[in-house]
C-alpha positions in Angstrom: -0.1 -0.3 -0.3 2.6 2.1 0.9 4.6 1.6 -2.5 1.7 2.4 -4.2 1.8 5.6 -2.0 4.6 6.5 -2.8 4.8 5.7 -6.7 0.8 8.2 -7.5 2.9 10.5 -5.4 5.7 10.6 -8.0 3.1 10.2 -10.9 1.7 13.5 -9.4 5.2 15.5 -9.4 6.1 14.8 -13.1 2.8 15.2 -14.3 0.5 18.0 -12.9 3.1 20.7 -14.2 2.7 19.4 -17.3 -1.1 19.5 -16.8 -1.1 22.9 -15.3 0.9 24.4 -18.1 0.6 27.9 -20.0 -0.2 27.4 -23.4 0.8 30.3 -26.1 -2.7 32.6 -26.2 -2.2 35.7 -27.9 -2.8 39.8 -27.0 -6.4 40.5 -25.8 -6.0 43.4 -28.9 -4.6 40.4 -31.6 -7.9 40.9 -33.1 -8.2 45.0 -33.2 -7.9 47.3 -36.0 -4.5 48.0 -37.0 -3.1 45.6 -34.1 1.0 45.1 -34.1 1.2 48.9 -35.4 3.6 51.1 -34.4 -0.3 52.8 -33.3 -1.7 50.2 -31.4 0.8 47.6 -30.3 0.6 43.7 -29.7 -0.4 43.8 -25.2 1.7 41.6 -23.6 0.2 40.5 -20.3 1.2 37.6 -18.8 3.0 34.1 -19.8 0.1 33.2 -22.4 1.3 35.8 -24.3 5.3 35.5 -24.2 4.8 32.2 -25.0 2.2 33.1 -27.8 4.9 35.4 -29.7 7.8 32.9 -28.9 5.6 29.8 -31.2 4.1 32.3 -33.3 6.9 33.2 -36.5 3.9 35.0 -38.0 4.2 37.8 -36.2 8.0 38.0 -35.9 8.6 40.0 -39.3 10.1 39.1 -42.4 13.2 41.0 -44.7 13.0 41.5 -48.5 15.7 39.7 -50.4 18.2 43.6 -50.8 18.0 43.0 -46.4 15.0 45.9 -45.8 13.5 45.0 -43.5 9.8 44.2 -45.2 7.5 43.8 -42.2 7.2 44.8 -38.7 5.6 43.9 -35.6 5.4 46.0 -32.5 5.1 44.7 -29.1 4.6 46.7 -25.6 5.1 44.1 -22.1 1.9 45.7 -19.9 2.8 43.4 -16.7 5.3 41.7 -14.9 5.6 38.8 -16.0 6.4 35.3 -13.5 8.4 32.1 -15.9 9.0 30.0 -13.3 7.0 27.1 -15.4 8.8 27.3 -18.1 12.0 24.7 -16.3 8.9 22.1 -17.1 8.4 23.2 -20.5 9.8 21.0 -23.6 10.4 18.0 -21.8 13.1 20.2 -20.5 14.9 22.8 -22.7 12.0 25.9 -21.1 11.0 28.4 -22.8 11.8 28.5 -26.9 13.4 31.7 -27.9 11.4 34.6 -29.7 13.3 34.2 -33.0 15.9 31.5 -34.0 19.7 30.5 -35.2 21.0 26.8 -35.1 23.6 25.1 -37.1 23.9 21.7 -37.5 27.3 19.7 -37.8 25.8 16.5 -38.3 25.6 16.7 -41.6 29.1 16.1 -44.6 28.8 20.0 -45.6 27.3 21.6 -42.7 23.0 23.9 -42.8 22.5 26.6 -41.1 19.1 27.9 -40.3 18.2 30.7 -38.6 14.5 33.1 -38.6 15.0 35.6 -37.3 12.8 38.8 -34.9 12.2 41.5 -37.1 9.8 43.7 -34.5 10.4 46.6 -31.5 9.6 44.6 -28.3 9.4 47.1 -25.6 9.0 46.0 -22.1 8.2 49.4 -20.3 10.2 48.7 -17.3 8.4 45.9 -16.2 10.1 42.3 -14.5 10.1 39.2 -16.0 11.6 36.7 -13.5 13.5 32.7 -13.4 12.9 31.7 -16.9 14.5 29.2 -17.7 15.9 28.2 -21.4 18.1 25.4 -22.4 19.2 25.0 -26.2 21.7 22.3 -25.8 20.4 19.5 -26.0 20.9 18.1 -29.3 24.3 16.1 -30.8 26.0 18.3 -32.8 23.3 20.8 -32.8 24.6 24.5 -32.1 21.6 26.7 -31.1 21.4 30.3 -30.1 19.7 30.8 -26.5 18.2 34.0 -25.0 14.6 35.5 -24.4 15.2 36.5 -28.3 17.5 34.2 -30.4 18.2 36.1 -33.4 16.9 39.7 -34.4 17.3 41.9 -37.2 17.0 45.3 -37.3 15.2 45.5 -33.6 14.7 47.6 -31.2 14.5 46.0 -27.8 13.6 48.6 -25.3 12.9 48.3 -20.9 13.4 44.9 -20.7 14.3 43.5 -17.0 15.6 39.6 -16.2 15.6 38.6 -13.3 17.1 35.7 -12.1 17.3 33.7 -15.2 18.6 30.5 -16.3 19.7 30.0 -19.6 22.3 27.6 -21.0 23.0 27.3 -24.9 25.4 26.0 -27.5 26.1 28.7 -30.6 25.2 32.6 -29.2 24.4 32.9 -25.5 22.9 36.0 -24.3 20.4 36.6 -21.2 18.4 39.4 -23.9 19.5 38.0 -27.6 21.5 35.7 -28.5 22.6 37.4 -31.9 21.7 40.7 -32.9 22.7 42.5 -35.9 21.3 46.4 -36.9 19.2 48.2 -34.0 19.1 48.6 -30.3 19.1 47.9 -27.8 18.2 50.4 -24.8 17.8 50.2 -20.8 17.6 47.2 -21.0 19.4 44.2 -17.4 19.4 41.2 -16.4 20.2 39.4 -13.0 20.7 35.4 -12.7 22.8 32.5 -14.9 24.3 32.6 -18.3 26.1 29.6 -19.6 28.4 29.0 -22.8 28.0 25.1 -23.6 30.1 23.0 -26.0 27.8 21.0 -28.3 28.4 17.3 -28.5 31.4 17.3 -30.8 34.3 15.7 -31.1 37.1 17.7 -32.8 39.2 16.2 -35.1 42.3 18.7 -36.0 42.8 17.0 -39.4 39.2 16.9 -40.9 37.6 20.1 -39.8 34.2 20.5 -40.5 33.2 23.4 -43.3 31.1 24.6 -41.0 32.0 26.1 -37.3 30.7 28.5 -35.2 32.2 29.9 -31.9 29.3 30.1 -29.1 29.9 34.2 -28.0 28.7 34.2 -24.3 27.3 37.2 -23.5 26.1 38.4 -19.9 22.8 40.4 -22.0 23.9 39.4 -24.9 25.5 36.8 -26.8 26.8 38.2 -30.3 26.5 41.9 -31.3 26.9 43.5 -35.1 26.3 47.2 -36.2 23.8 47.6 -32.8 23.4 50.4 -30.1 23.7 49.6 -27.0 22.9 52.0 -24.0 21.6 52.7 -21.0 22.2 48.7 -19.7 23.2 46.9 -17.3 23.6 42.8 -16.2 24.9 41.8 -12.6 24.9 37.6 -14.1 27.4 34.8 -12.8 28.6 34.1 -16.4 29.6 29.9 -16.5 30.9 28.5 -20.3 33.2 25.8 -21.3 34.0 26.4 -24.6 37.3 25.2 -25.8 37.1 26.0 -29.8 37.0 29.4 -31.2 34.9 30.5 -27.9 34.6 34.3 -26.1 33.1 35.4 -23.6 32.2 39.2 -22.0 30.0 41.0 -18.9 27.8 42.7 -21.6 28.4 41.3 -25.4 30.0 37.8 -25.7 31.5 39.7 -28.7 30.8 42.6 -31.2 31.7 44.1 -34.2 31.4 47.8 -35.4 28.2 49.5 -33.0 28.5 50.9 -29.3 28.5 50.3 -25.9 27.9 53.1 -23.7 26.4 54.2 -19.7 26.3 50.8 -19.1 27.6 48.2 -16.1 28.4 44.9 -15.6 28.5 43.6 -11.7 28.9 39.9 -12.0 31.7 36.8 -12.6 32.8 34.1 -14.5 32.6 31.1 -13.2 34.8 29.3 -16.3 36.2 30.5 -19.3 37.2 30.4 -22.4 39.5 31.6 -24.9 38.4 35.1 -24.2 37.0 36.9 -22.0 36.1 40.4 -21.4 34.8 42.8 -19.1 32.3 44.6 -21.0 33.2 42.8 -24.5 35.6 40.9 -27.3 36.4 42.4 -30.1 35.6 40.8 -33.4 38.1 42.2 -35.4 40.4 44.5 -35.1 39.4 46.7 -37.5 35.6 45.9 -36.5 35.8 47.2 -32.8 32.6 48.6 -31.4 32.6 52.1 -29.5 32.9 51.8 -26.1 32.4 54.6 -23.2 30.9 55.6 -19.9 30.5 51.9 -18.7 32.2 50.8 -15.7 33.2 46.5 -15.0 33.5 45.4 -11.3 33.4 41.6 -9.7 32.5 39.3 -7.0 35.6 37.6 -7.6 38.1 37.7 -9.7 38.4 36.9 -13.2 40.1 34.3 -15.4 44.1 35.3 -15.4 44.3 37.2 -19.4 40.4 38.6 -19.3 40.3 41.7 -20.8 39.3 44.9 -19.4 36.6 45.9 -21.5 37.1 45.0 -25.0 36.8 47.8 -27.7 37.7 51.6 -28.6 37.2 52.7 -25.3 37.6 56.6 -23.0 36.5 57.6 -20.1 35.7 53.9 -18.1 36.5 52.1 -15.0 37.2 48.9 -14.1 37.6 48.1 -10.3 40.8 46.3 -10.4 40.4 44.5 -6.8 37.3 42.9 -7.2 38.2 41.9 -10.8 42.0 41.3 -10.2 42.4 42.3 -14.2 44.4 44.7 -15.8 43.4 45.4 -19.1 44.6 43.9 -22.6 42.6 45.2 -25.2 43.2 48.8 -27.0 42.6 50.8 -23.7 43.0 54.6 -23.9 41.6 58.2 -23.4 40.8 58.3 -19.7 40.3 54.6 -18.5 41.7 54.2 -15.2 41.5 51.1 -13.0 40.7 52.2 -9.2 39.9 50.5 -6.0 37.1 49.6 -5.2 36.6 52.7 -2.4 37.6 54.8 -5.2 35.1 53.8 -6.9 32.5 54.1 -4.7 33.0 58.0 -4.8 30.5 60.2 -6.8 34.2 62.2 -7.6 35.6 60.0 -10.0 32.8 60.1 -12.5 32.2 63.8 -12.5 35.8 64.5 -12.7 35.6 62.1 -15.9 32.1 63.8 -18.0 29.8 61.5 -16.1 26.5 62.7 -16.5 24.9 62.4 -13.2 22.0 64.8 -13.4 19.9 62.2 -15.6 21.8 59.1 -16.6 23.8 58.2 -13.5 23.0 58.1 -9.4 25.1 56.8 -6.3 23.8 55.6 -2.8 25.8 54.4 -0.4 22.8 51.4 -0.1 21.9 50.4 -3.4 24.3 48.6 -5.6 27.2 48.1 -3.8 27.8 51.8 -3.6 28.7 51.7 -7.6 27.0 53.8 -9.6 23.6 52.8 -10.9 21.3 54.2 -13.9 18.9 56.9 -13.1 15.4 54.6 -12.7 17.1 51.7 -13.2 17.4 50.1 -9.2 19.2 47.3 -9.8 16.9 44.4 -9.5 18.8 42.2 -6.6 18.9 45.5 -4.2 16.5 45.8 -1.6 15.6 49.5 -0.1 16.2 49.4 3.0 14.8 51.8 5.6 17.1 54.4 7.3 16.1 54.0 11.2 17.9 56.1 14.3 19.0 58.8 11.9 17.1 62.1 12.9 15.7 64.2 9.8 15.5 61.7 7.1 12.7 60.2 5.3 12.1 56.7 4.3 10.2 55.6 1.2 8.3 52.6 1.1 5.8 52.3 -1.9 4.9 54.3 -4.6 2.2 53.9 -7.6 1.3 55.9 -10.7 -2.3 55.8 -12.2 -3.7 55.7 -14.0 -1.1 53.4 -15.8 -1.2 53.7 -19.2 -2.2 57.4 -19.2 -4.5 58.4 -22.0 -6.0 61.7 -20.2 -4.6 64.8 -19.0 -2.8 64.1 -15.4 -1.4 61.0 -13.9 -0.9 60.6 -10.1 2.0 59.5 -8.3 1.7 58.0 -4.8 3.7 56.9 -2.8 4.0 56.2 1.4 6.1 57.1 4.0 8.2 55.0 7.1 6.8 55.4 9.9 9.8 56.9 11.4 9.6 60.4 8.7 6.9 61.9 12.3 8.9 63.6 13.3 9.5 65.7 10.3 6.5 65.8 8.7 4.9 69.3 9.9 5.1 71.5 7.1 8.1 69.9 5.8 9.2 69.8 2.4 11.3 67.1 2.7 10.5 64.8 -0.7 11.4 65.6 -4.5 9.9 64.0 -7.7 11.9 64.1 -10.8 10.3 63.0 -14.0 12.7 61.3 -16.8 11.6 60.8 -20.3 13.1 57.4 -22.6 16.2 58.9 -22.9 17.0 59.6 -19.4 16.7 63.5 -20.1 14.8 65.1 -17.5 11.0 66.4 -18.1 9.9 68.0 -14.2 11.2 68.8 -11.4 9.2 69.4 -8.7 10.4 69.7 -4.9 8.2 71.3 -3.1 5.9 68.4 -1.7 4.4 68.4 1.5 4.5 65.6 3.1 2.7 62.7 5.8 2.9 58.9 6.7 1.0 57.7 4.0 -1.1 58.6 1.4 1.0 61.4 -0.2 -0.6 62.2 -3.8 0.9 64.2 -6.3 -0.7 65.4 -9.7 1.5 66.2 -12.9 -0.5 67.8 -16.0 1.9 66.1 -18.4 3.8 68.8 -19.0 7.3 69.3 -19.1 9.6 73.0 -17.3 8.9 74.3 -20.3 5.2 74.1 -20.0 4.3 72.5 -22.9 2.3 68.6 -23.4 4.8 66.3 -23.2 4.6 63.4 -26.4 3.4 60.2 -25.9 6.2 57.3 -24.8 7.3 56.0 -21.8 8.4 57.7 -18.9 10.1 57.5 -15.4 9.5 59.1 -12.2 12.2 59.2 -9.3 11.1 60.5 -5.8 13.8 61.1 -3.3 14.1 61.5 0.4 16.7 64.4 1.7 18.7 64.5 5.6 17.7 68.9 4.8 14.4 70.0 3.8 16.6 72.6 1.8 15.9 71.9 -2.3 19.6 72.9 -2.2 20.6 70.6 -0.1 18.9 67.3 -2.2 21.8 65.6 -3.4 22.0 65.1 -0.1 19.8 62.4 -0.5 19.3 59.2 1.7 17.0 56.8 -0.1 15.2 57.1 -3.3 12.3 54.9 -5.1 11.9 54.9 -8.9 8.5 53.7 -11.3 7.7 53.8 -14.7 4.1 54.9 -15.9 3.1 54.7 -20.2 1.6 57.8 -21.9 -0.7 57.0 -25.0 -2.3 59.0 -27.8 -5.7 59.9 -26.2 -8.0 58.7 -28.5 -5.6 54.8 -28.2 
């Protein structure tokens, strides 16, 4: 009897995840007029919709014979998505990447097959958590891996991945395996990224006609002619590729294009032939341009690792946490400094970093290193400041309606009870609103505060009194140790959020 019961329990543990698996479902506006256009993008609201996108090649777009984009669709994510169950999908392979590439080495001449994503995907700052993927499942077949497997002339915006587990055997990154053309803006990831050799026995006397390398990056496997901006990766990168393998914190390798105002804080659990803190240059003549980046680590990089991997300027790496001194074309105000030096705002401002609208710094956030304004790292837990006199500690905030279709948006925030002693007539909270480019749109410093139910109505107008255009906006609420607006740079804690402004008739 007991044996039968144990067998039944084991059966339910195996079968129930399959029976409860989320199935693909088109977005709620799929059948609307002009759905999928820039004016009426497909709305990705849940895991059903995300799976639909990954399994519906007809909405990935197409290109003409001359390589120009012939058909393109637009997608907006409008809610956080928990992808925990993807670990049970596809017989252990997990989530299928949006767009794919694989190289089949089981046939004599080799064969490459791909279907790229050509659209625009805007994550709107919402989170996709616990995404699992393992494309390294077939002998002799190398496959890309990432939320997006293969994209061309596409724009990936405001995508935030938390606690990913991504494994592949071709080009591997948390956001995208391969991107050629287009841009990646304000994207981030935390978790694990794994590059794997496919099951292949190398014979130097009879090499295959087709043999792709494995490029593994915290965000991107391979990037060509791509703009990467306002991004970060806080991931553990593991790669066992010994032939033609390259690994780096942001992009495993990159040909042309640019990376700026970004950072990598993570580590390399195992090395390949070439390792770079930000990227590894694809060839000497096609190095990307890199500026205003920082590299730090939770453990020393492998011996002979590179610092940045491109034509770099005004950038930094932590010599203590990485143990690395750059070897790839480092020039123009690039510094290897100690951890303490890299936790001082003056280090960056003296080298032209923008701490008005792009970067922020707080000793309790991101290990004291700079972080991107409006993008507090997902592995950070906001703490309160008890026992600090005259300090407001922010507790929660929300913007509504969201998306915004009218003439105003309400931003509500609550304060931690320790703020009580300074609430009488105190002007201790400042609200800043930024556009998608990180530019300051509006700044309000005279907000009266109380412990809960603080409300502010913004009329959608900038500092010049002009109504802002539709798009994605970020707000930042700052508490200060002083009630004097001039001292808001002595900030103690911040909260951030985002909202979307749509055309009134949409």
